[in-house]
C-alpha positions in Angstrom: 123.6 135.5 96.0 126.6 134.9 97.7 125.8 135.5 101.3 128.1 137.7 103.2 130.6 136.6 105.7 132.3 138.2 108.5 135.6 136.8 109.7 134.0 136.0 113.1 130.8 134.5 112.6 132.2 132.4 109.5 131.2 128.9 109.4 132.9 126.2 107.2 131.4 123.2 106.3 133.9 120.5 105.5 132.3 117.8 103.7 135.1 115.0 103.1 134.6 111.1 103.5 138.6 110.5 104.0 137.9 111.1 108.5 142.1 111.8 108.4 141.3 114.4 105.7 138.3 115.6 107.7 140.4 115.8 110.6 143.3 117.7 109.2 141.0 120.5 107.5 139.0 121.0 110.9 142.2 121.6 112.7 143.6 124.1 110.1 140.6 125.6 110.2 141.0 125.7 113.9 144.4 127.2 114.2 143.6 129.9 111.6 140.7 130.4 114.1 137.7 129.8 111.6 134.8 128.1 112.8 134.1 125.1 111.0 131.9 121.6 111.0 132.9 118.3 109.6 130.3 115.9 107.7 131.5 112.3 106.1 128.9 112.9 103.1 127.1 115.2 101.3 123.4 113.4 102.8 125.0 114.2 106.4 125.4 117.8 105.5 122.0 118.3 103.9 120.1 116.4 106.8 121.7 118.7 109.4 121.0 122.5 109.9 124.1 123.1 108.6 122.8 124.3 104.8 121.4 127.3 106.7 124.2 128.4 109.1 127.2 127.8 106.5 128.8 130.8 105.1 131.7 128.3 103.3 132.2 125.0 101.8 135.2 122.9 101.3 134.1 120.1 99.6 136.0 116.9 98.0 134.8 116.3 94.7 134.5 112.3 95.3 132.0 111.0 97.7 130.1 108.5 98.2 126.5 108.7 97.3 125.8 112.8 96.1 129.4 113.8 94.9 130.7 117.2 95.7 129.5 118.9 92.7 126.3 117.6 92.9 125.9 118.7 96.6 126.9 122.1 95.3 124.5 121.8 92.4 121.8 121.0 94.8 122.2 124.0 97.1 122.1 126.2 94.1 118.9 124.7 93.0 118.0 125.5 96.4 119.1 128.8 96.2 121.9 128.4 98.7 124.9 130.2 96.7 128.1 129.6 99.0 132.0 130.0 98.3 133.3 127.0 97.6 136.6 125.4 97.5 136.9 121.8 95.7 139.3 119.3 97.0 140.4 116.2 95.1 142.8 113.1 94.8 141.8 112.7 91.6 142.5 115.4 89.6 140.6 115.6 86.3 140.4 117.9 83.5 136.8 117.5 83.3 136.9 118.4 87.3 138.8 121.3 87.1 136.4 122.6 84.7 132.8 121.9 86.5 134.7 123.9 89.4 135.6 126.6 87.5 132.2 126.8 85.9 130.9 126.4 89.6 132.8 129.9 90.8 135.2 127.8 92.8 137.1 129.6 95.2 139.8 127.3 94.6 140.2 123.7 93.1 143.1 121.9 95.2 144.8 118.3 94.4 145.0 116.1 97.3 147.9 116.9 98.9 147.8 120.6 99.0 149.9 123.2 100.8 147.6 124.4 104.2 148.4 127.8 103.2 146.9 127.2 99.4 143.9 126.5 101.3 143.5 129.1 103.8 144.5 131.9 101.3 141.6 130.9 99.3 139.4 130.7 102.6 140.3 134.0 103.3 140.4 135.5 99.9 136.5 134.9 99.6 136.1 136.3 103.2 137.8 139.6 102.5 136.3 139.6 99.2 132.7 139.0 100.9 132.9 141.0 103.9 131.0 144.3 104.3 134.3 146.2 105.4 136.0 145.3 102.6 133.5 146.7 99.9 134.6 150.5 98.8 131.7 153.0 98.6 
C-alpha cells in the first residue's frame, strides 16, 4: 500500500549522484514548501533512516551501484511502496517502460521543467492526502 501523504508532513527523498542536480531539485522543493533530504546514492539512502520517514521519491535512473529502478524494487520487496518520479539524462524506451510499470508519478528527462516536477509531486500529494478522498 502506498503511504498517504499530507502536504505539511511530506518528506521527499532526492537520490541523484550529480551534486548540482541534487542541490537544484532540493532548492526547488524548498521553494515549493516541500521538505526534503538529499542522497548521493541508493546505498546512502538505504543506510539512513530515510526509507521509514520518506513519503515520496525523486530518483535518478542511472546511479553508481544500485540504479534508481533497483532501489525502487528493493523498497517494494521490503513492503515500502512510495510514489516516485524517475529522472534521467539518458532517455531510453526501456527505462520509460520500466518507470511506467513501476507506477511512476512521472518520468522526466534532464533538463526538465521545474513546473513538471512540482506538478507530479503535488499531484501525488493531492491524490493521496486524506482530505482529497471523497466519501
